[in-house]
N, CA and C of each residue as an Amber inpcrd file, in Angstrom:
protein
   768
 114.8540000  81.8130000  83.4420000 114.3430000  83.2280000  83.5770000
 114.2490000  83.3510000  85.3200000 115.5800000  84.3860000  85.4330000
 115.5370000  84.2080000  87.1900000 114.5340000  85.3760000  87.5740000
 114.2860000  85.0410000  88.6030000 113.0790000  86.0760000  89.2290000
 113.9460000  87.1430000  90.3040000 113.4050000  88.2570000  89.7220000
 114.2580000  89.8770000  90.7690000 112.5760000  90.0050000  91.5870000
 113.0350000  90.1570000  92.6040000 112.2870000  90.4400000  93.8390000
 112.4410000  92.0890000  94.3260000 111.7890000  92.5610000  94.1250000
 112.1320000  94.1460000  94.8320000 110.7700000  94.6160000  95.7920000
 111.4570000  95.0390000  96.8640000 110.3470000  95.1270000  97.8410000
 110.0610000  96.5450000  98.0040000 108.8160000  96.8410000  97.3020000
 108.2310000  98.3130000  97.1340000 107.9620000  99.1720000  98.5550000
 107.6340000  98.2820000  99.6040000 107.4150000  98.9580000 101.0270000
 107.5250000  97.5850000 101.7980000 107.4470000  97.8350000 103.0670000
 107.6140000  96.7060000 103.8960000 106.7890000  97.3430000 104.9480000
 106.0750000  98.5220000 105.2090000 105.5080000  98.5450000 106.3220000
 104.1850000  98.0190000 106.4940000 103.5220000  98.3300000 107.9990000
 102.2340000  98.2640000 108.1960000 101.3690000  99.3120000 107.7270000
  99.9950000  98.9620000 108.0510000  99.0440000  99.9600000 107.3520000
  99.5640000 101.3060000 107.6570000  99.8330000 101.6660000 108.5140000
 100.3550000 103.3450000 108.9070000 101.0980000 103.9230000 108.0820000
 102.4170000 102.9510000 107.8820000 103.7080000 102.8330000 107.2670000
 104.6130000 103.3130000 108.2710000 105.8450000 103.4780000 108.2950000
 106.7710000 104.1740000 109.2900000 107.8080000 105.2050000 108.6450000
 107.6870000 106.4270000 109.0410000 107.3540000 106.8400000 110.4390000
 105.7440000 106.9060000 110.5550000 105.0290000 106.6860000 111.7160000
 103.4090000 107.0700000 111.6000000 103.5610000 108.5380000 111.8140000
 102.0690000 109.1500000 111.2840000 101.9630000 110.4680000 111.4510000
 101.8810000 111.2200000 112.7550000 102.6090000 111.9570000 113.3100000
 102.7340000 112.6610000 114.3270000 103.2210000 111.9260000 115.5060000
 103.7520000 110.7980000 115.4930000 104.4790000 109.8240000 116.1600000
 105.9970000 110.4660000 116.6720000 105.9990000 110.2960000 117.9980000
 107.5320000 110.7130000 118.7160000 108.3410000 109.3790000 118.9630000
 107.5820000 108.1390000 118.8670000 108.5700000 106.7060000 118.7770000
 110.0540000 107.1200000 117.9960000 110.7830000 106.4670000 119.0770000
 112.3170000 106.5850000 118.7260000 112.2630000 105.8350000 117.0920000
 111.7180000 104.7230000 117.0490000 111.9130000 104.5530000 115.4730000
 111.0690000 105.6230000 114.2560000 110.3480000 105.9190000 114.7280000
 109.7300000 107.1570000 113.5820000 110.5700000 108.0050000 113.6750000
 111.6120000 108.4040000 114.7030000 112.4420000 109.3120000 114.6680000
 113.6390000 109.0700000 114.1180000 114.0000000 107.7970000 113.4310000
 115.1560000 107.0740000 112.8070000 115.6290000 107.9500000 111.8470000
 116.8350000 108.4930000 111.5680000 117.4480000 108.7930000 110.4700000
 117.7930000 107.3560000 109.8940000 117.5470000 106.3150000 110.0110000
 118.4220000 105.1680000 109.0150000 117.2180000 104.8330000 108.3600000
 117.4960000 104.7460000 106.8970000 116.6150000 104.7650000 105.7610000
 115.6720000 103.5090000 106.0610000 116.3770000 102.3760000 106.7220000
 115.6010000 100.8420000 106.7830000 114.8380000 101.3010000 107.6240000
 114.7260000 102.3880000 108.5980000 113.5870000 102.0620000 109.4030000
 112.5550000 103.1680000 108.8540000 112.5710000 103.7060000 107.6070000
 111.4770000 104.1530000 106.9230000 110.7830000 103.2820000 105.8450000
 109.3490000 102.9630000 106.1120000 108.8180000 101.7580000 105.6570000
 107.5390000 102.4990000 104.9000000 107.2130000 102.1530000 103.6110000
 105.9630000 102.5270000 102.8640000 105.1490000 101.4190000 103.2470000
 103.9600000 101.2680000 102.6140000 102.9080000 100.4100000 102.5890000
 103.3050000  99.1340000 101.9340000 103.0900000  97.9260000 102.0910000
 103.6060000  96.6910000 102.2180000 103.2450000  96.2610000 100.2730000
 103.9050000  96.0730000  99.4810000 104.4390000  95.6880000  98.4520000
 105.4920000  95.1780000  97.6620000 105.0700000  94.0860000  96.6350000
 106.8390000  93.7720000  95.7770000 106.5870000  93.9270000  94.2560000
 107.5350000  94.0140000  93.4950000 107.5180000  93.9140000  92.3080000
 108.2090000  92.7520000  92.1900000 107.5940000  91.8910000  91.4310000
 108.1600000  90.8060000  90.5440000 108.6010000  90.7570000  89.3280000
 109.8650000  90.5810000  88.5390000 110.1830000  90.9160000  87.5580000
 111.0730000  89.5610000  86.8690000 110.9640000  89.1570000  85.6540000
 111.4800000  88.5400000  84.8810000 111.7720000  88.9190000  83.6050000
 112.4420000  88.5550000  82.5780000 112.8300000  89.0110000  81.2240000
 112.0980000  90.3340000  81.0040000 110.9130000  90.4880000  80.3880000
 110.6580000  91.6310000  80.0980000 109.0740000  91.9980000  80.9080000
 108.9790000  90.9010000  82.0390000 107.4520000  91.2040000  82.7610000
 107.4880000  91.6150000  83.9880000 106.6130000  92.5390000  84.3540000
 106.4940000  93.2590000  85.7700000 105.3800000  92.9860000  86.2050000
 105.3570000  92.5530000  87.4560000 103.9390000  92.6110000  87.8960000
 104.1380000  93.0940000  89.7750000 103.0930000  93.6000000  90.1030000
 103.0210000  93.7140000  91.6670000 102.5000000  92.8150000  92.2650000
 102.5070000  92.6010000  93.5000000 101.4840000  91.8660000  94.4440000
 101.1760000  92.9310000  95.7900000  99.6840000  93.6830000  95.5130000
  99.1210000  94.5120000  95.8730000  99.6130000  96.1390000  95.6230000
  98.6770000  97.0050000  95.5980000  98.6170000  98.3270000  95.0630000
  98.4010000  99.0370000  95.9740000  99.0680000  99.7920000  96.9780000
  98.7950000 100.0930000  98.1190000  98.7000000 101.6870000  97.8090000
  98.4340000 102.4410000  99.4190000  98.4010000 104.2890000  98.8390000
  99.8800000 104.9250000  98.6920000 100.7120000 104.1780000  98.6260000
 102.2450000 104.8120000  98.1410000 102.5460000 104.0430000  97.0550000
 101.9080000 103.5960000  95.9810000 101.5140000 102.9820000  94.8490000
 102.6110000 103.9080000  93.6820000 102.4440000 104.9300000  93.8420000
 102.6210000 106.1710000  92.6960000 104.2570000 106.1150000  93.4520000
 104.4560000 106.7680000  94.5300000 105.8880000 106.9310000  94.7040000
 106.4740000 105.6560000  94.6730000 106.2000000 104.1980000  94.9720000
 106.9540000 103.2680000  94.5350000 107.4500000 102.9600000  93.2100000
 106.4120000 103.3020000  92.2340000 106.7620000 103.0890000  90.7750000
 107.8360000 104.0680000  90.4870000 107.8500000 105.4240000  91.0500000
 108.4240000 106.2710000  90.6000000 109.9700000 106.0930000  91.1620000
 110.3620000 105.6880000  92.0910000 111.3910000 105.5210000  92.8210000
 111.9490000 104.4320000  92.3230000 111.4570000 103.4300000  91.7190000
 112.0070000 102.0860000  91.0260000 111.9030000 102.2440000  89.4980000
 111.4380000 103.2790000  89.2810000 111.6370000 103.7620000  87.4770000
 110.6560000 102.3400000  86.6910000 109.2910000 101.9150000  87.5270000
 108.7360000 101.0000000  86.6090000 108.0530000 101.4850000  85.4340000
 108.4580000 101.2490000  84.2240000 107.7650000 101.7300000  82.6920000
 106.5320000 100.8260000  82.2750000 106.6910000  99.7750000  82.7990000
 105.5360000  99.0910000  82.1280000 104.8930000  97.9540000  83.2360000
 103.6150000  97.8790000  83.1140000 103.2090000  96.8410000  84.2180000
 102.3770000  95.9400000  83.5080000 102.3650000  94.5040000  83.3900000
 101.8810000  93.6640000  83.1780000 100.7020000  93.1960000  84.0540000
 100.5040000  93.3520000  85.1660000  99.4530000  92.9420000  86.1320000
  99.4640000  93.2650000  87.3850000  98.4580000  93.0570000  88.2730000
  98.4980000  93.3850000  89.8860000  97.7020000  92.1220000  90.2400000
  98.4540000  91.7130000  91.4160000  97.7340000  90.3520000  91.7440000
  97.4660000  90.9610000  93.6090000  96.2870000  90.7180000  93.7590000
  95.8520000  91.3790000  95.0080000  96.0050000  90.2770000  95.9410000
  96.2480000  90.5730000  97.5930000  96.2070000  89.4650000  98.5410000
  94.9370000  89.7170000  99.3500000  94.4480000  90.8110000  99.2760000
  93.0820000  90.8970000 100.1450000  92.7360000  92.4810000  99.7760000
  91.6140000  92.5450000 100.6220000  90.8110000  94.0120000  99.9620000
  91.2410000  95.0730000 101.2570000  91.8740000  95.0670000 101.8270000
  92.3270000  96.0880000 103.0880000  92.8470000  97.3560000 102.3450000
  92.6440000  98.4420000 102.9030000  93.1070000  99.4150000 102.2000000
  94.5370000  99.9420000 101.9810000  95.6260000  99.3940000 102.9200000
  96.9000000  99.6190000 102.6220000  97.6070000  98.3460000 101.5610000
  96.5420000  97.7410000 100.9030000  96.9380000  96.6250000  99.7260000
  96.2650000  97.1540000  98.3520000  94.9870000  98.0260000  98.5950000
  94.2780000  98.2220000  97.2480000  94.4610000  99.6510000  97.0980000
  94.5560000 100.6020000  97.9700000  94.2570000 102.2970000  98.0150000
  95.0020000 102.8750000  97.0640000  95.9530000 102.1390000  96.1910000
  96.7370000 102.8820000  95.1420000  95.9750000 102.7530000  93.6600000
  94.7020000 101.9810000  93.4180000  94.4430000 101.3370000  92.0960000
  94.4340000 102.2750000  91.0950000  93.7800000 103.5130000  91.7920000
  93.9220000 104.7950000  90.9780000  94.8900000 105.0730000  89.9660000
  96.1530000 104.8300000  90.8070000  97.3320000 105.5920000  90.1750000
  97.8580000 104.6690000  89.1700000  97.2370000 103.4980000  88.6630000
  97.8060000 102.8560000  87.5000000  97.3580000 103.6350000  86.2870000
  96.7430000 104.7560000  86.3000000  96.3140000 105.4350000  84.9930000
  97.4570000 105.6420000  83.8440000  98.4510000 106.1120000  84.4790000
  99.6780000 105.9790000  83.4050000  99.9100000 104.8390000  82.6920000
  99.9620000 103.5840000  83.1940000 100.1920000 102.5300000  82.4930000
  99.0020000 102.1810000  81.5910000  97.8660000 102.3460000  82.0530000
  96.4030000 102.1850000  81.3500000  96.6090000 102.8800000  80.1670000
  96.7400000 104.3480000  80.2210000  97.1510000 105.2050000  79.1770000
  97.9150000 104.5690000  77.7150000  99.0280000 104.0550000  78.4900000
  99.9010000 103.4710000  77.5990000  99.9640000 102.1660000  76.8260000
  99.1240000 101.2690000  78.0770000  99.1970000  99.6660000  77.5850000
  97.8030000  99.5870000  77.2900000  96.4880000 100.3610000  78.2420000
  95.0990000  99.7220000  77.8350000  94.9720000  99.0340000  79.0490000
  93.9390000  98.1330000  79.0870000  93.1370000  97.7540000  80.4100000
  94.5410000  96.9670000  81.0870000  94.3370000  97.0560000  82.2620000
  95.3470000  96.3730000  83.1110000  94.8800000  95.1830000  83.7560000
  95.2410000  94.1840000  83.3670000  95.0640000  92.9690000  84.0900000
  95.1420000  92.8310000  85.8060000  93.8790000  92.5390000  86.6690000
  94.0770000  92.3570000  87.8570000  93.6520000  91.1470000  88.1770000
  94.4850000  90.5600000  89.2880000  93.9230000  89.3510000  89.7270000
  93.6970000  89.0920000  90.9490000  92.6910000  88.2790000  91.5680000
  91.7540000  88.9890000  93.0900000  90.6870000  87.8020000  93.3040000
  90.5110000  87.4580000  94.6830000  89.3940000  87.1340000  94.6760000
  88.1600000  87.3650000  94.6450000  87.2610000  86.9390000  94.6200000
  85.9460000  87.5590000  94.1400000  85.3300000  88.5420000  95.0930000
  85.4770000  87.9780000  96.2340000  85.4490000  89.3340000  97.2980000
  86.4410000  90.7530000  97.6230000  87.4830000  90.5260000  96.7570000
  88.3930000  91.5160000  96.6490000  88.0570000  92.5840000  95.5110000
  87.4130000  91.5030000  94.3110000  86.6990000  92.3850000  93.3180000
  85.5950000  93.1970000  93.8000000  84.8510000  92.5120000  94.5870000
  83.5140000  93.0930000  95.0700000  83.9850000  94.1940000  95.9360000
  84.8210000  94.2240000  96.7330000  85.1950000  95.6120000  97.5190000
  85.6660000  96.8170000  96.9190000  86.3320000  96.1040000  95.6900000
  87.0420000  97.0570000  94.5060000  86.0050000  98.0660000  93.7630000
  85.3540000  97.0450000  93.4750000  83.8590000  97.5700000  92.5810000
  83.0940000  98.9350000  93.3580000  82.9550000  98.2310000  94.6150000
  82.2000000  99.3970000  95.5870000  82.9070000 100.3490000  96.0320000
  84.4300000 100.3510000  96.1890000  85.1480000 101.5940000  96.5980000
  85.6200000 102.5440000  95.2820000  85.7800000 101.7060000  94.1940000
  86.2530000 102.3060000  92.8780000  85.2350000 102.2340000  91.9270000
  84.0570000 102.7290000  92.2700000  83.0000000 102.1800000  91.2290000
  83.2230000 103.0410000  89.8040000  84.0310000 104.2360000  89.9960000
  84.1690000 104.9580000  88.7110000  85.0080000 104.2400000  87.7370000
  85.9190000 103.2060000  88.2810000  86.7880000 102.3970000  87.4650000
  86.0910000 101.5400000  87.1040000  85.4480000 100.9450000  88.1290000
  84.6260000  99.6570000  87.4830000  83.5700000  99.5290000  87.0570000
  82.8140000 100.4660000  87.1910000  81.4410000 100.5560000  86.0770000
  81.6320000 101.2760000  84.7510000  81.5210000 100.0610000  83.6810000
  82.1100000 100.3460000  82.5160000  80.8140000 100.9410000  81.4180000
  79.5830000 101.0670000  81.8370000  78.9290000 101.7490000  81.3190000
  79.3320000 103.6170000  81.6530000  79.7770000 103.3550000  82.9690000
  79.6100000 104.9440000  83.5840000  81.0510000 105.3440000  83.9570000
  82.1560000 104.6710000  83.3830000  83.4570000 104.8950000  83.6860000
  83.3620000 106.5410000  83.6160000  84.3400000 106.6990000  84.6900000
  84.6190000 108.4620000  84.6530000  85.9860000 108.5000000  83.2960000
  85.4810000 109.6890000  82.8030000  86.4700000 109.8320000  81.7300000
  87.7070000 110.1390000  82.3690000  89.0020000 109.5360000  81.7160000
  90.0630000 109.5730000  82.2940000  90.5430000 108.6440000  83.4040000
  89.4080000 107.6440000  83.8030000  89.7140000 106.6130000  84.8550000
  90.3540000 105.3580000  84.2050000  91.3720000 104.8100000  84.7590000
  91.8810000 103.4590000  84.1210000  90.7920000 102.6080000  84.0840000
  90.8660000 101.4010000  83.2750000  90.0990000 100.2860000  83.0330000
  90.7420000  98.7420000  83.3540000  90.3430000  98.1940000  84.0090000
  91.1350000  96.9430000  84.3000000  90.3210000  95.7320000  83.6450000
  91.1870000  94.7980000  83.8170000  90.6730000  93.1310000  82.9310000
  90.4840000  92.3350000  84.4310000  89.5550000  92.2420000  84.6890000
  89.4640000  91.2830000  85.9000000  89.5950000  89.9100000  85.6960000
  90.5350000  89.1080000  86.4430000  90.5550000  87.5580000  86.5970000
  90.6110000  86.9680000  88.1420000  89.7390000  86.1000000  88.2040000
  89.5820000  85.8070000  89.4730000  90.4550000  84.7400000  89.8870000
  90.8510000  85.1360000  91.3040000  91.5080000  83.7380000  91.7760000
  90.8880000  83.0790000  92.9340000  90.9890000  81.6510000  92.5340000
  90.5810000  80.6840000  93.6280000  91.5830000  79.8710000  94.1900000
  91.0910000  79.2410000  95.1310000  91.9880000  78.2730000  95.9600000
  91.9810000  77.1630000  95.1930000  93.2660000  76.7930000  94.8720000
  93.4370000  75.1930000  94.3360000  93.6140000  75.7930000  92.9770000
  93.5670000  76.6370000  92.4650000  93.5350000  76.8210000  90.8450000
  94.7190000  77.7280000  90.3690000  95.9350000  77.2650000  89.9240000
  96.7960000  78.1050000  89.4590000  96.5650000  78.5590000  88.2850000
  97.3260000  79.7600000  87.8350000  97.2910000  80.3610000  86.7830000
  99.0100000  80.8210000  86.0710000  98.3580000  81.3730000  84.7770000
  99.7760000  81.9310000  84.2370000  99.9760000  83.1480000  83.8330000
 101.0290000  83.6340000  84.3470000 101.6250000  85.2450000  83.9330000
 102.7890000  85.0970000  83.3300000 103.0230000  85.4500000  82.1760000
 104.3420000  85.6440000  81.6700000 105.0460000  84.4070000  81.6850000
 104.1900000  83.4910000  81.3520000 104.6430000  82.2240000  80.8880000
 105.3680000  81.1550000  82.1600000 104.9930000  81.8430000  83.5810000
 105.3770000  81.1860000  84.7860000 103.9270000  80.5310000  85.3470000
 103.7110000  79.7430000  86.2210000 102.8560000  79.3350000  86.7050000
 102.5390000  79.9670000  88.1060000 101.6770000  80.5800000  88.4940000
 101.6240000  80.9660000  89.6840000 100.4550000  80.6420000  90.8970000
 100.9420000  79.9500000  91.9680000 100.3100000  79.3420000  92.6950000
  99.4650000  79.8570000  93.6090000  98.1810000  80.2430000  94.0330000
  97.6390000  80.8080000  95.4390000  97.8170000  80.0060000  96.2250000
  97.9810000  80.8790000  97.7140000  98.4140000  80.0090000  98.9100000
  97.2870000  80.8370000  99.6050000  96.1150000  79.9180000 100.0180000
  95.2850000  80.7040000 100.7610000  95.3100000  80.5620000 102.5160000
  95.4870000  81.7830000 103.1130000  95.3590000  81.6800000 104.7650000
  94.3550000  82.4460000 105.3370000  94.9180000  82.8270000 106.8680000
  93.6670000  83.7250000 107.5230000  94.4130000  84.8300000 107.8050000
  93.9100000  85.7510000 107.9250000  94.1100000  87.4550000 108.5760000
  93.2090000  87.6970000 109.6240000  93.3210000  86.9770000 110.4630000
  92.4550000  86.7340000 111.5810000  90.9470000  85.8720000 111.2120000
  90.0950000  86.3720000 110.9720000  89.1410000  85.3910000 110.0280000
  88.8930000  86.0580000 108.4490000  89.7200000  86.7900000 108.1660000
  89.6080000  87.1850000 106.6470000  90.4680000  86.4610000 105.8060000
  90.0970000  85.9550000 104.7880000  90.9330000  85.0460000 103.8740000
  91.4240000  85.7210000 103.0710000  93.0440000  85.6770000 102.9480000
  93.9540000  86.2460000 102.0650000  94.2720000  85.1650000 101.2080000
  95.3290000  85.6320000 100.3310000  96.0370000  84.7350000  99.0370000
  97.6820000  85.1970000  99.4190000  98.3070000  84.4150000  99.1930000
  99.7820000  84.6650000  98.8120000  99.8680000  83.7780000  97.6200000
 101.0400000  84.1290000  97.4250000 101.4730000  83.4540000  95.8590000
 102.6490000  82.9170000  95.9310000 102.9720000  81.7180000  95.0830000
 103.9080000  81.1620000  94.7560000 104.3840000  80.9260000  93.5120000
 105.6870000  81.6330000  92.9260000 106.2020000  81.8670000  92.0040000
 107.5840000  80.8380000  91.8590000 107.8010000  79.8800000  91.1140000
 108.8140000  78.9110000  90.8710000 109.4180000  78.8110000  92.5060000
 110.2710000  78.9210000  93.0150000 110.8220000  78.4500000  94.1090000
 110.8430000  79.9310000  95.1880000 109.7340000  80.8400000  94.8740000
 109.7170000  81.7910000  95.5570000 108.4950000  82.0940000  96.4030000
 107.9720000  82.4910000  97.3900000 106.8020000  82.4370000  98.1230000
 106.6350000  83.4410000  98.9150000 105.3930000  84.4990000  98.5350000
 105.2560000  85.9150000  99.1730000 103.8880000  85.4930000  99.8790000
 104.3490000  85.7720000 101.1300000 102.7190000  85.6690000 102.3580000
 102.7910000  86.8550000 103.1960000 101.7800000  87.6410000 102.9640000
 101.5910000  88.5330000 104.0510000 100.1860000  88.6910000 104.6990000
 100.2770000  89.5190000 106.0330000  98.7890000  89.5430000 106.5460000
  98.4450000  88.4200000 107.0160000  99.3100000  87.3590000 107.5620000
  99.0980000  86.0800000 107.5060000  98.7260000  85.7960000 109.4480000
  97.9280000  85.3230000 109.5160000  97.9470000  84.6820000 111.2900000
  97.4170000  83.1650000 111.2780000  97.2250000  82.6000000 110.3740000
  97.4600000  81.1000000 110.4670000  96.7950000  80.4390000 108.9830000
  97.4790000  79.3800000 108.8990000  97.4810000  78.8980000 107.5330000
  97.3780000  77.1750000 107.8410000  96.4540000  76.5470000 106.9870000
  96.2130000  75.3190000 106.9010000  97.2010000  74.4720000 106.5900000
  97.4450000  73.3030000 107.0000000  98.7390000  72.2090000 106.5530000
  98.5900000  71.9250000 104.8250000  97.0290000  72.0790000 104.2390000
  97.4110000  71.7250000 103.1390000  97.7680000  72.9090000 102.5720000
  97.6950000  74.0630000 102.9860000  98.0590000  75.0540000 101.8580000
  99.7660000  75.1140000 102.3590000 100.3590000  74.7120000 103.3840000
 101.9460000  74.9080000 103.5840000 102.0230000  74.0930000 102.8640000
 101.4630000  72.5210000 102.2720000 102.1950000  71.6790000 101.6720000
 102.5460000  72.4420000  99.8500000 101.8940000  73.4380000  99.7230000
 102.2610000  74.1230000  98.3190000 103.6180000  75.2360000  98.4790000
 103.5260000  74.8450000  99.6970000 104.8040000  76.0110000  99.7570000
 106.4550000  75.4290000  99.9540000 105.9820000  74.1890000 100.5520000
 107.2720000  73.4450000 101.0670000 108.3940000  73.6020000  99.8600000
 109.2850000  73.4510000  99.9560000 110.7060000  73.5840000  98.5200000
 111.1310000  75.0130000  98.6680000 110.2370000  76.0760000  98.9880000
 110.1660000  77.2460000  98.6670000 111.9760000  77.7680000  99.0030000
 112.6640000  78.1650000  98.0780000 113.9990000  78.6090000  98.5050000
 114.0580000  79.9620000  99.0650000 113.0870000  80.9030000  98.5180000
 113.0240000  82.3940000  99.2800000 111.5210000  82.4210000  99.8630000
 111.5390000  82.8130000 101.0500000 110.1140000  82.8330000 101.5650000
 109.9740000  84.2580000 102.1460000 108.8070000  84.8750000 101.7590000
 108.3630000  86.4420000 102.4810000 107.2030000  85.9720000 103.5260000
 107.1360000  86.6210000 104.2500000 106.3180000  86.4390000 105.1190000
 105.9790000  87.7610000 106.4310000 104.9240000  88.3410000 106.6520000
 104.8610000  89.3720000 107.5910000 104.9820000  88.7220000 109.2480000
 105.7520000  89.9660000 109.5680000 106.3440000  89.8030000 110.9610000
 105.9960000  91.0660000 111.7870000 104.9350000  91.3510000 112.0420000
 104.4410000  92.6290000 112.8140000 105.1280000  93.4890000 113.8280000
 105.4970000  92.7210000 114.6050000 106.2070000  93.3080000 115.6920000
 106.3650000  91.8950000 116.9350000 107.3060000  92.3820000 117.9060000
 107.8110000  91.3050000 118.9210000 106.1270000  90.6750000 119.6140000
 105.3060000  91.6870000 120.5150000 104.2720000  91.3550000 121.1320000
 103.1180000  90.6390000 120.2670000 102.4860000  89.8170000 120.6020000
 101.2030000  88.8860000 120.1360000 100.3870000  89.8340000 119.5400000
  99.7110000  89.7790000 118.2090000  98.5740000  90.2730000 117.4910000
  97.6160000  89.4560000 116.9070000  96.1350000  90.1350000 116.9520000
  95.1640000  89.5260000 116.4830000  94.9810000  88.6550000 115.3770000
  95.8550000  89.3400000 114.2780000  95.4160000  89.3180000 113.0190000
  96.9670000  88.8620000 112.0170000  98.2940000  88.9600000 113.0220000
  99.1690000  88.8020000 111.8730000 100.2860000  88.1570000 113.1260000
 101.3300000  87.2990000 112.1420000 102.2970000  86.7020000 112.7250000
 103.0750000  87.9040000 113.6440000 103.3840000  87.2250000 114.8410000
 104.0660000  88.2080000 115.4640000 105.8360000  87.7590000 115.1650000
 107.0200000  88.6290000 115.8890000 108.1370000  87.8970000 115.2080000
 108.0290000  86.2840000 115.8570000 107.9610000  85.8760000 116.9010000
 107.9090000  84.4010000 117.3330000 107.1530000  83.7750000 116.3660000
 106.2880000  83.9580000 116.0840000 105.5330000  83.0460000 115.0010000
 105.9650000  83.1130000 113.8480000 106.3660000  83.7210000 113.0610000
 107.1850000  84.1740000 111.9090000 108.4300000  83.3550000 111.7340000
 109.1770000  83.2310000 113.1160000 110.2460000  82.7060000 112.9700000
 110.0200000  81.0610000 113.3460000 108.9930000  80.6100000 113.5630000
 108.5710000  79.4990000 114.0900000 107.9170000  78.9270000 112.5580000
 107.4000000  79.6830000 111.9150000 107.0530000  79.5420000 110.4080000
 107.9910000  79.2900000 109.3590000 109.2560000  80.0150000 109.6010000
 110.3380000  79.7800000 108.7480000 110.9770000  78.4850000 109.3370000
 110.8320000  78.0620000 110.5280000 111.4950000  76.9200000 110.8870000
 110.8600000  75.8210000 110.1790000 109.4920000  75.9510000 109.9860000
 108.7220000  74.9390000 109.7530000 109.0340000  74.7520000 108.2590000
 109.1060000  75.7070000 107.1450000 109.1510000  75.6870000 105.8630000
 110.4770000  75.3340000 105.4110000 111.5730000  75.6700000 106.1330000
 113.0930000  75.3400000 105.9210000 113.3710000  76.1610000 104.3010000
 113.3260000  77.3690000 104.1390000 113.7320000  77.8250000 103.1320000
 115.0200000  78.3920000 103.2810000 115.6150000  78.7960000 102.0650000
 117.0670000  79.1630000 102.2010000 117.3810000  80.3800000 102.6010000
 116.4530000  81.2260000 102.5510000 116.4510000  82.5650000 102.9430000
 114.9150000  82.9020000 103.2430000 114.6870000  83.7430000 104.3930000
 113.7440000  83.9900000 104.8490000 113.6620000  85.7990000 105.0420000
 112.6610000  86.4510000 104.2060000 112.6470000  87.9310000 104.5630000
 111.4260000  88.2260000 105.2810000 111.0390000  89.0160000 106.3360000
 110.0480000  89.6650000 106.6870000 109.6330000  91.1880000 106.2940000
 108.2950000  91.2270000 106.3260000 107.6780000  92.5710000 106.0920000
 106.5030000  92.7120000 106.4800000 105.5940000  93.5980000 106.2220000
 104.7170000  94.1270000 107.3650000 104.9970000  94.6890000 108.4340000
 105.9490000  95.1460000 108.5520000 106.8620000  95.6740000 109.9670000
 106.0300000  96.7760000 110.4830000 105.9940000  96.6630000 111.7750000
 105.5100000  98.0470000 112.4950000 106.7400000  98.5710000 113.2510000
 106.7200000 100.3820000 113.6920000 107.4640000 100.5030000 114.1440000
 107.9320000 100.2160000 115.7250000 106.8930000  99.4600000 116.2310000
 107.1790000  99.0030000 117.5460000 107.6920000  97.6160000 117.6110000
 108.1870000  97.1660000 116.2980000 109.1890000  95.9150000 116.0760000
 110.3080000  96.2790000 116.6040000 111.1340000  97.2650000 116.5980000
 112.3260000  97.9570000 116.9310000 112.8980000  98.2940000 116.0070000
 114.6190000  98.9290000 116.0040000 115.1190000  99.6230000 114.7090000
 115.7700000  98.2360000 114.0220000 115.6210000  98.6280000 112.8360000
 115.7860000  97.7060000 111.7390000 117.3800000  96.8610000 112.2560000
 118.3470000  97.5560000 112.2810000 119.6280000  97.2090000 112.7310000
 119.7860000  96.2090000 113.8680000 118.9550000  96.9120000 115.1860000
 119.0950000  95.9330000 116.2860000 118.1650000  94.8460000 115.9150000
 116.9260000  94.4900000 115.5410000 116.1380000  93.5500000 115.7050000
 116.8960000  92.6820000 114.4610000 117.4880000  93.0940000 113.0680000
 118.4340000  91.9650000 112.2330000 119.4710000  91.3550000 113.2930000
 120.1420000  92.3000000 113.9230000 121.1180000  91.3560000 114.8130000
 120.6990000  90.1730000 115.4590000 119.5550000  90.0670000 115.9650000
 118.9730000  88.6310000 116.5740000 118.1870000  87.6550000 115.9990000
 118.4980000  88.1790000 114.4100000 117.7390000  86.8450000 113.8420000
 118.7060000  85.7670000 113.5050000 118.1520000  84.5950000 113.2090000
 118.9690000  83.5710000 112.4500000 119.8270000  83.9840000 111.2330000
 121.0150000  83.3540000 110.8650000 121.7970000  83.6250000 109.7600000
 121.1660000  83.9870000 108.4040000 120.0030000  83.0540000 107.8420000
 119.3380000  82.9810000 106.9230000 117.9980000  83.7810000 106.8690000
 117.6810000  84.1570000 107.8440000 116.3530000  85.2300000 108.1260000
 116.7350000  86.6580000 108.0720000 116.0700000  87.7260000 107.8020000
 116.3140000  88.9970000 107.4360000 115.0240000  89.9110000 107.5290000
 115.2160000  90.9580000 108.1090000 113.9260000  92.5430000 107.7740000
 114.3250000  92.5170000 106.8480000 113.1130000  92.6700000 105.7080000
 113.2020000  93.1380000 104.4540000 113.2290000  94.8860000 104.6780000
 113.6670000  95.4870000 103.6920000 113.3650000  97.1920000 103.6780000
 113.1570000  97.7020000 102.4180000 112.5600000  98.6300000 102.4500000
 112.2300000  99.0990000 101.3750000 113.1680000  99.0600000 100.3080000
 112.9660000  99.0960000  98.8370000 113.7950000  98.8390000  97.8710000
 115.0810000  97.8390000  97.9210000 114.8590000  97.1740000  98.7160000
 115.8800000  95.6530000  98.8670000 115.2150000  94.7240000  97.5010000
 116.3520000  94.4340000  96.8720000 116.2420000  93.6550000  95.6780000
 116.7410000  92.2990000  95.9680000 116.4190000  91.0240000  95.2830000
 116.6270000  89.5230000  95.7690000 116.3440000  88.9500000  94.4660000
 117.1920000  88.1670000  94.1870000 117.2780000  87.5470000  92.8760000
 117.3300000  85.7330000  93.2790000 116.5130000  85.2830000  92.3450000
 116.3430000  83.8450000  92.5450000 116.4450000  83.1240000  91.2440000
């Protein structure tokens, strides 16, 4: 069962272009410089699931003609990763309750922000419903016949989860990660990890840190995501990367 990975969005929290910005990258005509908020679609056989569900979710589903969704896996509770949850309604209307997988603190945040979805007794008519599955460090789970391995990292001081499926690992909003969690990633053939910009950042890998992390993991291929406009033009940054490392871009597909 080959995995197909579709990059639904590869941008940082504001997306690229940034509203009202005259930065040259924001004015670029290159489609690879236009980035929706970060998310991926993972598919095999008849199974589709997304990792994160940000404010561009509806547009991403329409662009990629996604007709069914088995589950949503959340990395953490920030808005650029969760704000699109209301737009699961078409899937809910066709399929029933949509399974979500998230750490308990993420579920707590979602219940507070989207109480009209999560309050079973008072759920608003027409609102979607979800089936909650809690993600815990060190506890693998199964989805569509495949084992999903949670990988915990830190986004500054905030705990975030990445996920390994077969020989594919997805990590975003990472600033640091323990040796024990790195062990879960070793042997990955395709690695996706955040690389925000060239300058250091308090809660994200910058380009230098992301490259060092790739050198440590030694995947066959690596793709950078959660990219800011200040990283530079896609085409120019791509030229300076090692042969097996690439900047991801929206709607890129990769198979493993």
